[in-house]
C-alpha positions in Angstrom: 8.0 -2.4 -17.2 11.1 -0.2 -17.4 12.2 0.9 -14.0 13.0 4.6 -14.2 16.3 6.2 -13.2 14.3 8.5 -10.8 11.0 8.5 -9.1 9.1 11.1 -7.1 7.6 9.9 -3.8 5.8 12.3 -1.5 7.4 15.4 -3.2 11.0 14.0 -3.0 13.0 12.7 -6.0 14.7 9.4 -5.4 17.5 8.1 -7.6 17.1 4.5 -8.6 20.3 2.5 -8.8 20.3 -1.0 -10.3 23.6 -2.9 -9.7 25.1 -5.8 -7.8 24.1 -5.1 -4.2 26.1 -7.8 -2.6 29.1 -5.7 -3.3 27.5 -2.7 -1.7 25.9 -4.2 1.4 27.1 -6.7 3.9 23.6 -7.8 4.7 23.0 -9.5 1.3 19.8 -7.6 0.6 18.5 -7.5 -2.9 16.9 -4.0 -2.6 17.3 -1.2 -0.2 15.9 2.3 0.6 18.2 5.1 1.8 15.8 7.9 2.7 18.5 10.2 4.0 20.1 10.4 0.6 16.9 9.7 -1.4 18.2 6.5 -3.1 16.7 3.2 -3.9 19.0 0.3 -4.7 17.9 -2.7 -6.6 20.0 -5.7 -7.3 20.7 -6.6 -11.0 21.0 -10.2 -10.0 17.3 -10.7 -9.9 14.8 -11.4 -12.7 13.0 -8.5 -14.2 9.8 -9.4 -12.3 11.7 -9.6 -9.0 13.3 -6.2 -9.7 9.8 -4.7 -10.4 8.4 -6.2 -7.1 11.4 -4.8 -5.2 10.9 -1.4 -6.9 7.3 -1.3 -5.6 8.4 -2.6 -2.2 10.9 0.3 -1.8 8.3 2.8 -2.8 6.0 1.6 -0.1 8.9 1.6 2.3 9.6 5.3 1.4 5.9 6.2 2.0 6.0 4.4 5.3 9.2 6.2 6.3 8.0 9.7 5.3 4.7 9.3 7.1 6.0 7.5 10.1 3.6 4.6 9.5 3.6 1.5 11.7 3.6 -1.8 10.0 5.6 -5.1 10.0 7.9 -6.1 7.1 5.5 -9.0 6.4 2.6 -6.5 6.0 4.7 -4.4 3.5 5.7 -7.6 1.7 2.1 -8.7 1.3 0.9 -5.3 0.1 3.7 -5.2 -2.4 3.1 -8.7 -3.8 -0.7 -8.1 -4.1 -0.3 -4.6 -5.7 2.2 -6.0 -8.2 -0.1 -8.9 -9.1 -3.1 -6.6 -9.7 -0.9 -4.3 -11.9 0.6 -7.3 -13.8 -2.6 -9.3 -14.3 -4.5 -6.2 -15.6 -1.7 -5.2 -18.0 -1.1 -1.9 -16.1 2.7 -2.2 -16.2 4.3 -0.7 -19.3 
């Protein structure tokens, strides 16, 4: 799957930036959502599959943020992993 440069989530356009995040964040994260500036950052130090999972994770984070949904990070991680696996196993990723 090719991760796009932009993605529309809930009517908002988010810029997707893929680069070395350890230079950008002190926390050592491998992906990050910045809803105030509508950006999603994904580390280029991960495998393609890890980047794809992180892309879906940040989309779910944006949906959660925009809709003020309550959930733990573990719940989001589980939903992301399971959704990705369904899409991958059924050849729905292009």
